[in-house]
C-alpha positions as a Markdown table, in Angstrom:
| # | Residue | x | y | z |
|---|---|---|---|---|
| 1 | Unk | 6.2 | 2.3 | 6.9 |
| 2 | Unk | 3.7 | 0.7 | 4.6 |
| 3 | Unk | 3.4 | -3.0 | 3.8 |
| 4 | Unk | 2.8 | -3.4 | 0.1 |
| 5 | Unk | 1.7 | -6.5 | -1.7 |
| 6 | Unk | 4.5 | -8.2 | -3.6 |
| 7 | Unk | 4.2 | -9.8 | -7.0 |
| 8 | Unk | 5.6 | -13.4 | -7.2 |
| 9 | Unk | 8.3 | -13.0 | -9.8 |
| 10 | Unk | 11.8 | -14.4 | -10.3 |
| 11 | Unk | 13.2 | -11.1 | -11.6 |
| 12 | Unk | 14.1 | -9.0 | -8.5 |
| 13 | Unk | 14.2 | -5.8 | -10.5 |
| 14 | Unk | 10.6 | -6.3 | -11.6 |
| 15 | Unk | 9.5 | -6.9 | -8.0 |
| 16 | Unk | 11.2 | -3.6 | -6.8 |
| 17 | Unk | 9.8 | -1.7 | -9.8 |
| 18 | Unk | 6.3 | -2.9 | -9.1 |
| 19 | Unk | 6.6 | -2.0 | -5.4 |
| 20 | Unk | 8.0 | 1.5 | -6.2 |
| 21 | Unk | 5.2 | 2.2 | -8.7 |
| 22 | Unk | 2.5 | 1.1 | -6.2 |
| 23 | Unk | 4.1 | 3.1 | -3.4 |
| 24 | Unk | 4.3 | 6.2 | -5.6 |
| 25 | Unk | 0.6 | 5.8 | -6.4 |
| 26 | Unk | -0.4 | 5.5 | -2.8 |
| 27 | Unk | 1.8 | 8.5 | -1.7 |
| 28 | Unk | 1.0 | 10.6 | -4.7 |
| 29 | Unk | 4.7 | 11.2 | -5.4 |
| 30 | Unk | 8.1 | 9.6 | -5.7 |
| 31 | Unk | 9.0 | 6.9 | -3.1 |
| 32 | Unk | 11.9 | 4.7 | -2.1 |
| 33 | Unk | 11.3 | 1.0 | -1.5 |
| 34 | Unk | 13.4 | -1.8 | -0.1 |
| 35 | Unk | 13.3 | -5.5 | -1.2 |
| 36 | Unk | 15.7 | -8.3 | -0.2 |
| 37 | Unk | 16.9 | -11.2 | -2.3 |
| 38 | Unk | 19.5 | -13.9 | -1.5 |
| 39 | Unk | 21.2 | -15.8 | -4.4 |
| 40 | Unk | 23.6 | -18.8 | -4.0 |
| 41 | Unk | 25.3 | -19.7 | -7.3 |
| 42 | Unk | 26.0 | -23.2 | -5.9 |
| 43 | Unk | 22.2 | -23.7 | -5.5 |
| 44 | Unk | 21.3 | -22.5 | -8.9 |
| 45 | Unk | 20.5 | -19.0 | -7.8 |
| 46 | Unk | 18.1 | -20.2 | -5.1 |
| 47 | Unk | 16.4 | -19.0 | -3.0 |
| 48 | Unk | 16.5 | -15.7 | -4.9 |
| 49 | Unk | 13.5 | -13.5 | -4.1 |
| 50 | Unk | 11.6 | -16.3 | -2.3 |
| 51 | Unk | 13.3 | -15.9 | 1.0 |
């Protein structure tokens, strides 16, 4: 398990892609990463990736 810095971005796919690329660089190979986002339509999509 490695804690990776996370970009501050509204697009959850961009966050996951950035984390995967950074992890792959650190591991010198392909990696799987996990990122969590929570979206409530009634709250305008908030909190989104900012949970």
